[in-house]
Rosetta silent file (secondary structure, phi, psi, omega in degrees, C-alpha in Angstrom):
SEQUENCE: MPALELYEPVVLRLTTVDVVMRFRVSDRGARETIIPGPTNDVASTPTRVRDFTLLDDVFSGTGHENMDGTPHVVA
SCORE:     score description
SCORE:     0.000 S_00000001
   1 L     0.000  148.079 -178.412   61.986   91.215  -28.173 S_00000001
   2 L   -70.432  154.108  176.664   60.873   87.593  -28.430 S_00000001
   3 E   -67.735  148.700  176.250   62.320   84.874  -26.213 S_00000001
   4 L   -69.473  140.017  177.758   65.010   82.678  -27.752 S_00000001
   5 L   -76.910  -36.908  178.668   63.736   79.296  -28.890 S_00000001
   6 L  -118.684  129.429  179.946   67.048   77.578  -28.144 S_00000001
   7 L   -98.069  122.671  179.701   69.131   78.599  -25.172 S_00000001
   8 L  -112.648  119.350 -179.968   72.865   78.287  -25.688 S_00000001
   9 L   -63.125  147.217  175.124   75.084   78.613  -22.601 S_00000001
  10 E  -126.868  157.451  176.353   77.947   81.091  -22.777 S_00000001
  11 E  -126.115  122.293  172.277   81.071   81.498  -20.657 S_00000001
  12 E   -89.177  129.550  179.011   82.577   84.887  -19.895 S_00000001
  13 E  -107.060  111.167 -174.168   86.329   84.609  -19.225 S_00000001
  14 E  -116.961  138.819  177.539   87.358   87.441  -16.923 S_00000001
  15 L  -136.988  154.790  170.486   90.793   88.338  -15.572 S_00000001
  16 L  -141.270  144.901 -174.853   92.359   91.070  -13.483 S_00000001
  17 L   -91.290  -39.151 -166.560   96.054   91.610  -12.897 S_00000001
  18 L  -126.588  -24.434 -176.685   96.290   93.690   -9.747 S_00000001
  19 L  -133.478  154.798  174.145   93.046   94.314   -7.812 S_00000001
  20 L   -70.667  135.189  177.400   89.893   92.419   -6.835 S_00000001
  21 E  -127.745  156.259  173.893   86.963   93.405   -9.033 S_00000001
  22 E  -131.588  119.753  179.615   83.296   92.477   -8.921 S_00000001
  23 E  -100.913  151.666  179.284   81.303   92.586  -12.095 S_00000001
  24 E  -135.873  137.200  175.249   77.539   92.802  -12.336 S_00000001
  25 E  -105.122  121.141 -178.874   75.308   92.307  -15.362 S_00000001
  26 L   -58.281  146.625  174.781   72.231   94.512  -15.306 S_00000001
  27 L    66.058    2.977 -179.690   68.830   92.810  -15.343 S_00000001
  28 L  -115.794  -15.729 -176.399   70.335   89.340  -14.782 S_00000001
  29 L    70.039   10.678 -179.654   71.219   89.405  -11.121 S_00000001
  30 E   -82.796  129.300  177.723   74.586   87.974  -12.145 S_00000001
  31 E  -144.657  134.543 -177.112   77.453   89.075   -9.929 S_00000001
  32 E  -143.136  135.210  175.420   80.927   87.590   -9.748 S_00000001
  33 E   -89.061  130.409 -177.631   84.069   88.489   -7.808 S_00000001
  34 E  -107.715  120.165 -177.492   87.204   88.421   -9.952 S_00000001
  35 L   -94.506  136.011  178.742   90.433   87.543   -8.122 S_00000001
  36 L   -57.106  139.795  175.978   93.802   88.768   -9.484 S_00000001
  37 L   109.970  -85.068 -173.792   95.791   86.113  -11.328 S_00000001
  38 L   -74.508  160.913  172.196   93.666   83.210  -12.547 S_00000001
  39 L   -76.871  133.011  179.816   91.054   83.357  -15.284 S_00000001
  40 E  -105.607  114.803  179.321   87.578   83.468  -13.769 S_00000001
  41 E   -93.404  130.750  179.034   84.937   81.666  -15.856 S_00000001
  42 E  -124.018  115.506 -178.946   81.337   82.770  -15.412 S_00000001
  43 E   -91.864  144.327  177.833   78.658   80.649  -17.092 S_00000001
  44 E  -153.217  151.005  174.289   75.269   82.033  -18.075 S_00000001
  45 L  -121.177  109.729 -179.550   72.404   80.990  -20.302 S_00000001
  46 L   -64.778  152.385 -179.704   70.631   83.911  -21.979 S_00000001
  47 L  -113.994   -6.497  177.045   66.858   83.832  -22.145 S_00000001
  48 E  -164.629  162.409  177.559   66.309   86.437  -24.862 S_00000001
  49 L   -77.461  127.521  176.793   67.976   88.570  -27.511 S_00000001
  50 E   176.629  175.886  173.852   69.097   91.948  -26.132 S_00000001
  51 E  -102.210  147.467  176.239   71.987   94.058  -24.861 S_00000001
  52 L  -123.686  160.147  175.033   73.061   94.087  -21.208 S_00000001
  53 L  -103.501  127.582  178.015   75.190   96.498  -19.220 S_00000001
  54 E  -104.834  124.021 -176.654   78.313   95.053  -17.578 S_00000001
  55 E  -127.421  147.162  169.104   79.583   97.084  -14.595 S_00000001
  56 E   -92.525  113.459 -174.353   82.440   96.825  -12.112 S_00000001
  57 L  -105.022   23.877  170.705   80.674   97.509   -8.823 S_00000001
  58 L  -124.651  122.423  179.703   83.718   97.573   -6.513 S_00000001
  59 L   -60.007  126.444 -175.948   85.759  100.785   -6.491 S_00000001
  60 L  -128.051   20.091  175.072   89.219   99.809   -7.679 S_00000001
  61 L   104.311 -163.247 -177.562   91.016  103.137   -8.112 S_00000001
  62 L   -53.944  132.740  179.530   91.786  105.440  -11.015 S_00000001
  63 L    88.789   -1.880 -178.260   89.769  104.636  -14.141 S_00000001
  64 H   -53.626  -40.011 -176.225   87.064  102.754  -12.230 S_00000001
  65 H   -65.343  -12.880  179.717   84.324  104.824  -13.873 S_00000001
  66 H  -101.371    5.977 -177.948   85.419  103.472  -17.277 S_00000001
  67 L   -92.633   82.509  179.253   85.194   99.790  -16.356 S_00000001
  68 E  -149.672  175.272  179.758   82.002   98.792  -18.109 S_00000001
  69 E  -168.508  174.126 -179.448   80.842   97.031  -21.243 S_00000001
  70 L  -132.021   93.780  173.294   77.837   95.929  -23.250 S_00000001
  71 L   -68.206  138.497 -179.977   77.436   92.175  -23.859 S_00000001
  72 E  -111.224  124.226  174.071   75.192   91.501  -26.867 S_00000001
  73 E   -98.773  119.055 -177.676   72.918   88.447  -26.967 S_00000001
  74 L  -122.315  156.991 -179.887   72.100   87.638  -30.581 S_00000001
  75 L   -88.855    0.000    0.000   70.058   84.914  -32.256 S_00000001
């Protein structure tokens, strides 16, 4: 896919209620530790249109294998 002509920063707002989590976005090298309680803002500027895989890469108990997502970068 072609590179974006204009890069617009985005902020992911992540929260957790009870356990420390660490999310990772595939192919971006982005990794952030999420602390229970406050909202954790993670800024990023995409460089192209595509889908990414969002993973929790710290085992946090039952249901851990379902803690993922797919952020979509669109033009």
